[in-house]
SEKENU-629867 format. One record per residue (C-alpha): x, y, z; residue number from 1; residue in three letters. Coordinates in nm, 3 decimals. Example, Ala and Ser with C-alpha at 12.3 -4.5 7.8 and 13.67 -1.06 7.14 Angstrom:
// residues 2
+---------+---------+---------+-----+------+
:       u :       v :       w : pos : code :
+---------+---------+---------+-----+------+
:   1.230 :  -0.450 :   0.780 :   1 :  ALA :
:   1.367 :  -0.106 :   0.714 :   2 :  SER :
+---------+---------+---------+-----+------+
// end
This chain:
// residues 224
+---------+---------+---------+-----+------+
:       u :       v :       w : pos : code :
+---------+---------+---------+-----+------+
:   1.896 :   4.732 :   7.647 :   1 :  MET :
:   1.673 :   4.419 :   7.735 :   2 :  ILE :
:   1.842 :   4.208 :   7.483 :   3 :  VAL :
:   2.207 :   4.272 :   7.649 :   4 :  MET :
:   2.049 :   4.224 :   8.003 :   5 :  MET :
:   1.930 :   3.879 :   7.884 :   6 :  ILE :
:   2.276 :   3.797 :   7.776 :   7 :  ILE :
:   2.436 :   3.888 :   8.044 :   8 :  ASN :
:   2.199 :   3.692 :   8.278 :   9 :  LEU :
:   2.271 :   3.409 :   8.043 :  10 :  ASN :
:   2.664 :   3.486 :   8.108 :  11 :  LEU :
:   2.629 :   3.486 :   8.456 :  12 :  LYS :
:   2.429 :   3.139 :   8.478 :  13 :  HIS :
:   2.689 :   2.959 :   8.251 :  14 :  ILE :
:   2.976 :   3.107 :   8.434 :  15 :  LYS :
:   2.775 :   2.980 :   8.784 :  16 :  TYR :
:   2.712 :   2.613 :   8.614 :  17 :  PHE :
:   3.041 :   2.564 :   8.521 :  18 :  PHE :
:   3.200 :   2.686 :   8.841 :  19 :  LYS :
:   2.980 :   2.463 :   8.992 :  20 :  THR :
:   3.047 :   2.165 :   8.789 :  21 :  ILE :
:   3.406 :   2.211 :   8.803 :  22 :  MET :
:   3.367 :   2.240 :   9.158 :  23 :  ASP :
:   3.226 :   1.899 :   9.200 :  24 :  LEU :
:   3.482 :   1.724 :   9.014 :  25 :  PHE :
:   3.776 :   1.894 :   9.167 :  26 :  ASN :
:   3.576 :   1.784 :   9.495 :  27 :  HIS :
:   3.541 :   1.417 :   9.351 :  28 :  VAL :
:   3.920 :   1.404 :   9.250 :  29 :  GLN :
:   4.030 :   1.504 :   9.622 :  30 :  LYS :
:   3.856 :   1.256 :   9.801 :  31 :  VAL :
:   3.929 :   0.997 :   9.527 :  32 :  TYR :
:   4.304 :   1.107 :   9.600 :  33 :  THR :
:   4.308 :   1.105 :   9.986 :  34 :  GLU :
:   4.100 :   0.733 :   9.961 :  35 :  THR :
:   4.277 :   0.381 :  10.025 :  36 :  ASP :
:   4.069 :   0.190 :   9.753 :  37 :  HIS :
:   4.150 :  -0.122 :   9.906 :  38 :  GLN :
:   3.909 :  -0.066 :  10.214 :  39 :  THR :
:   3.617 :   0.010 :   9.981 :  40 :  LEU :
:   3.501 :  -0.355 :   9.993 :  41 :  THR :
:   3.397 :  -0.282 :  10.355 :  42 :  LEU :
:   3.116 :  -0.107 :  10.408 :  43 :  ASP :
:   3.221 :   0.150 :  10.705 :  44 :  ILE :
:   3.523 :   0.246 :  10.499 :  45 :  PRO :
:   3.265 :   0.271 :  10.184 :  46 :  LEU :
:   3.067 :   0.468 :  10.405 :  47 :  ALA :
:   3.323 :   0.745 :  10.523 :  48 :  ILE :
:   3.400 :   0.757 :  10.174 :  49 :  PHE :
:   3.041 :   0.816 :  10.016 :  50 :  MET :
:   2.981 :   1.058 :  10.297 :  51 :  ILE :
:   3.271 :   1.276 :  10.231 :  52 :  LYS :
:   3.233 :   1.265 :   9.829 :  53 :  LEU :
:   2.853 :   1.343 :   9.893 :  54 :  LEU :
:   2.917 :   1.647 :  10.146 :  55 :  SER :
:   2.914 :   1.891 :   9.864 :  56 :  ILE :
:   2.574 :   1.819 :   9.792 :  57 :  LYS :
:   2.417 :   1.679 :  10.124 :  58 :  VAL :
:   2.494 :   1.682 :  10.492 :  59 :  ASP :
:   2.411 :   1.302 :  10.637 :  60 :  PHE :
:   2.517 :   1.425 :  11.003 :  61 :  SER :
:   2.141 :   1.419 :  11.119 :  62 :  HIS :
:   2.191 :   1.048 :  11.063 :  63 :  PHE :
:   2.301 :   1.077 :  11.431 :  64 :  ARG :
:   1.960 :   1.083 :  11.560 :  65 :  ASP :
:   1.755 :   0.752 :  11.464 :  66 :  VAL :
:   1.438 :   0.902 :  11.444 :  67 :  ASN :
:   1.599 :   1.159 :  11.167 :  68 :  ASN :
:   1.756 :   0.823 :  11.008 :  69 :  PHE :
:   1.409 :   0.650 :  11.019 :  70 :  ASN :
:   1.229 :   0.916 :  10.873 :  71 :  ASN :
:   1.466 :   0.972 :  10.583 :  72 :  TYR :
:   1.419 :   0.632 :  10.511 :  73 :  MET :
:   1.076 :   0.640 :  10.507 :  74 :  LYS :
:   1.073 :   0.958 :  10.265 :  75 :  SER :
:   1.158 :   0.978 :   9.871 :  76 :  ASP :
:   1.481 :   1.080 :   9.939 :  77 :  ARG :
:   1.660 :   0.719 :   9.908 :  78 :  PRO :
:   1.504 :   0.680 :   9.599 :  79 :  ILE :
:   1.641 :   1.031 :   9.476 :  80 :  LYS :
:   1.979 :   0.943 :   9.596 :  81 :  LEU :
:   1.958 :   0.605 :   9.427 :  82 :  ARG :
:   1.857 :   0.806 :   9.122 :  83 :  TYR :
:   2.142 :   1.032 :   9.171 :  84 :  TYR :
:   2.416 :   0.785 :   9.246 :  85 :  LEU :
:   2.291 :   0.593 :   8.914 :  86 :  GLN :
:   2.258 :   0.862 :   8.674 :  87 :  VAL :
:   2.319 :   1.199 :   8.751 :  88 :  LYS :
:   2.644 :   1.169 :   8.889 :  89 :  PHE :
:   2.739 :   1.014 :   8.561 :  90 :  ARG :
:   2.646 :   1.325 :   8.390 :  91 :  ASP :
:   2.797 :   1.549 :   8.634 :  92 :  GLU :
:   3.125 :   1.428 :   8.651 :  93 :  ILE :
:   3.146 :   1.353 :   8.256 :  94 :  THR :
:   3.072 :   1.730 :   8.174 :  95 :  LYS :
:   3.360 :   1.909 :   8.405 :  96 :  PRO :
:   3.620 :   1.569 :   8.240 :  97 :  PHE :
:   3.534 :   1.726 :   7.884 :  98 :  GLU :
:   3.608 :   2.048 :   7.973 :  99 :  GLU :
:   3.948 :   1.921 :   8.117 : 100 :  LYS :
:   3.992 :   1.705 :   7.837 : 101 :  GLU :
:   3.946 :   2.064 :   7.621 : 102 :  LYS :
:   4.206 :   2.201 :   7.777 : 103 :  ALA :
:   4.421 :   1.944 :   7.756 : 104 :  TYR :
:   4.385 :   1.951 :   7.382 : 105 :  ASN :
:   4.449 :   2.304 :   7.375 : 106 :  GLU :
:   4.777 :   2.284 :   7.574 : 107 :  GLU :
:   4.930 :   2.025 :   7.332 : 108 :  ILE :
:   4.823 :   2.184 :   7.014 : 109 :  LYS :
:   5.008 :   2.526 :   7.167 : 110 :  TYR :
:   5.323 :   2.320 :   7.264 : 111 :  ILE :
:   5.296 :   2.161 :   6.919 : 112 :  GLU :
:   5.311 :   2.494 :   6.765 : 113 :  GLU :
:   5.618 :   2.655 :   6.992 : 114 :  CYS :
:   5.823 :   2.321 :   6.830 : 115 :  PHE :
:   5.686 :   2.317 :   6.508 : 116 :  GLU :
:   5.630 :   2.662 :   6.398 : 117 :  TYR :
:   5.943 :   2.804 :   6.195 : 118 :  ASP :
:   5.924 :   3.208 :   6.201 : 119 :  PRO :
:   6.198 :   3.270 :   5.964 : 120 :  LYS :
:   5.979 :   3.080 :   5.690 : 121 :  PHE :
:   5.640 :   3.139 :   5.822 : 122 :  ASN :
:   5.563 :   2.793 :   5.802 : 123 :  ARG :
:   5.517 :   2.458 :   6.018 : 124 :  ARG :
:   5.820 :   2.216 :   6.036 : 125 :  VAL :
:   5.854 :   1.875 :   6.179 : 126 :  ARG :
:   6.056 :   2.041 :   6.471 : 127 :  GLU :
:   6.228 :   2.348 :   6.538 : 128 :  THR :
:   6.373 :   2.481 :   6.844 : 129 :  ILE :
:   6.162 :   2.766 :   6.959 : 130 :  PRO :
:   6.290 :   3.144 :   6.951 : 131 :  GLN :
:   6.439 :   3.229 :   7.312 : 132 :  TYR :
:   6.112 :   3.427 :   7.426 : 133 :  GLU :
:   5.924 :   3.112 :   7.352 : 134 :  LYS :
:   6.152 :   2.892 :   7.538 : 135 :  ARG :
:   6.148 :   3.140 :   7.851 : 136 :  THR :
:   5.768 :   3.142 :   7.853 : 137 :  GLU :
:   5.774 :   2.764 :   7.823 : 138 :  LEU :
:   6.010 :   2.736 :   8.121 : 139 :  TYR :
:   5.837 :   2.910 :   8.361 : 140 :  GLU :
:   5.519 :   2.760 :   8.285 : 141 :  GLU :
:   5.629 :   2.395 :   8.272 : 142 :  TYR :
:   5.980 :   2.332 :   8.414 : 143 :  LEU :
:   6.047 :   2.593 :   8.664 : 144 :  LYS :
:   6.087 :   2.498 :   9.026 : 145 :  ASP :
:   6.016 :   2.109 :   8.915 : 146 :  LYS :
:   6.201 :   1.864 :   9.104 : 147 :  ASP :
:   6.452 :   1.689 :   8.782 : 148 :  PHE :
:   6.762 :   1.508 :   8.837 : 149 :  ASP :
:   7.113 :   1.688 :   8.799 : 150 :  GLU :
:   7.159 :   1.542 :   8.399 : 151 :  GLU :
:   6.850 :   1.681 :   8.319 : 152 :  ILE :
:   6.859 :   2.020 :   8.504 : 153 :  GLY :
:   7.212 :   2.078 :   8.319 : 154 :  THR :
:   7.022 :   2.014 :   7.965 : 155 :  LYS :
:   6.736 :   2.237 :   8.077 : 156 :  ILE :
:   6.967 :   2.514 :   8.174 : 157 :  SER :
:   7.148 :   2.455 :   7.820 : 158 :  GLU :
:   6.812 :   2.455 :   7.658 : 159 :  TRP :
:   6.701 :   2.819 :   7.770 : 160 :  ILE :
:   7.034 :   2.966 :   7.679 : 161 :  LYS :
:   6.996 :   3.234 :   7.399 : 162 :  PRO :
:   7.196 :   3.083 :   7.164 : 163 :  ASP :
:   7.090 :   2.711 :   7.200 : 164 :  MET :
:   7.101 :   2.510 :   6.869 : 165 :  VAL :
:   7.131 :   2.140 :   7.009 : 166 :  ASN :
:   6.843 :   1.954 :   6.839 : 167 :  TYR :
:   6.874 :   1.674 :   7.046 : 168 :  SER :
:   6.851 :   1.840 :   7.354 : 169 :  ILE :
:   6.520 :   2.038 :   7.225 : 170 :  ASN :
:   6.365 :   1.687 :   7.130 : 171 :  SER :
:   6.454 :   1.564 :   7.507 : 172 :  GLN :
:   6.267 :   1.910 :   7.650 : 173 :  ILE :
:   5.963 :   1.920 :   7.426 : 174 :  ARG :
:   5.952 :   1.508 :   7.539 : 175 :  GLY :
:   5.968 :   1.636 :   7.923 : 176 :  LEU :
:   5.738 :   1.911 :   7.860 : 177 :  ILE :
:   5.450 :   1.676 :   7.701 : 178 :  ASN :
:   5.489 :   1.413 :   7.962 : 179 :  THR :
:   5.444 :   1.682 :   8.230 : 180 :  GLY :
:   5.137 :   1.817 :   8.072 : 181 :  VAL :
:   5.017 :   1.457 :   8.029 : 182 :  THR :
:   5.076 :   1.365 :   8.396 : 183 :  ASN :
:   4.909 :   1.673 :   8.489 : 184 :  LYS :
:   4.586 :   1.566 :   8.376 : 185 :  TYR :
:   4.606 :   1.190 :   8.406 : 186 :  ARG :
:   4.455 :   1.226 :   8.726 : 187 :  LEU :
:   4.147 :   1.341 :   8.592 : 188 :  SER :
:   4.112 :   1.054 :   8.345 : 189 :  VAL :
:   4.190 :   0.816 :   8.616 : 190 :  ASN :
:   3.943 :   1.038 :   8.850 : 191 :  THR :
:   3.667 :   0.986 :   8.587 : 192 :  LYS :
:   3.690 :   0.650 :   8.476 : 193 :  GLU :
:   3.716 :   0.488 :   8.843 : 194 :  TYR :
:   3.412 :   0.722 :   8.947 : 195 :  MET :
:   3.202 :   0.573 :   8.686 : 196 :  ILE :
:   3.296 :   0.230 :   8.735 : 197 :  LYS :
:   3.264 :   0.250 :   9.086 : 198 :  PHE :
:   2.913 :   0.405 :   9.087 : 199 :  MET :
:   2.793 :   0.057 :   8.937 : 200 :  ASN :
:   2.760 :  -0.110 :   9.292 : 201 :  ARG :
:   2.482 :   0.109 :   9.380 : 202 :  PHE :
:   2.276 :  -0.085 :   9.140 : 203 :  SER :
:   1.954 :  -0.157 :   9.338 : 204 :  ASP :
:   1.736 :  -0.047 :   9.606 : 205 :  LYS :
:   1.886 :  -0.301 :   9.830 : 206 :  GLU :
:   2.291 :  -0.164 :   9.764 : 207 :  SER :
:   2.161 :   0.189 :   9.841 : 208 :  VAL :
:   1.963 :   0.120 :  10.142 : 209 :  GLU :
:   2.271 :  -0.060 :  10.309 : 210 :  LYS :
:   2.507 :   0.232 :  10.219 : 211 :  LEU :
:   2.267 :   0.434 :  10.428 : 212 :  LEU :
:   2.259 :   0.242 :  10.713 : 213 :  SER :
:   2.645 :   0.209 :  10.724 : 214 :  SER :
:   2.634 :   0.569 :  10.678 : 215 :  MET :
:   2.469 :   0.596 :  11.003 : 216 :  ARG :
:   2.663 :   0.381 :  11.157 : 217 :  ASP :
:   2.912 :   0.591 :  11.075 : 218 :  VAL :
:   2.803 :   0.828 :  11.295 : 219 :  TYR :
:   2.701 :   0.634 :  11.550 : 220 :  VAL :
:   3.051 :   0.523 :  11.641 : 221 :  LEU :
:   3.179 :   0.900 :  11.626 : 222 :  GLY :
:   3.398 :   0.829 :  11.301 : 223 :  LEU :
:   3.277 :   1.195 :  11.156 : 224 :  LEU :
+---------+---------+---------+-----+------+
// end
C-alpha cells in the first residue's frame, strides 16, 4: 500500500513537471512568434520582449515604483536572474524540445509504417498503398480542412477512394503528409535554436543590469 502511494505520488510529480516545462516552452514559442525580431537590437523593444518572455516566471510590474526597483537592484535577485538567463533557461527549454523531437520521430515512424507495411504479405515493403481504413485515418489527421490548391485537392479526393490503385498519387500524398508533419515541428526547432542563441547577449552583469533598467523604463512609459 505504502509503495503504491509513493509510486502514485512520483507519477503525479512527473506529470506536473512535464506539464510545467511544456507550458514554459509553449509560452516561449508564443512570444517568439508574436515578436518582430529585427527590433530586438533596441533596448525598449528588447525589454518588452523579455518582460513578456519571463512573465510565466516572474512579474516585474512592481518596477513602476522606484523604491521597489532600487530594492530589487540591491538584492541578490539580479544575480539569480543572470544565472537563470545564462544557465537554467537553456536547460528548461531543451527538455521540452527533446519531448517534441521524440513526438516528431514517433509520428514519422507511424507514417512510414502506414505506407511501408503490406498486410497481404505481413512485411515491410518500399511503398504500398495504405488500406482504405488507414487512408481515412491519415486523411482525418493530416489532410482534412487544410488549404490545398485545386489540383492537390483532386488528388486527395482520389487517394481516399476505397478502390484507389494509383501509386504516383499515393507517393505524392505521402510526401504531402510528411511535409505537414515536418512543418508542424519546425517552429519548435526554430524557437529552441533562436532562444538559446538569443540568451548569449546576457553574458555579464552589465548586460543584465542594463536590461533591468530598460524594463523599468517600459513601466515608467506605461507601455505595459
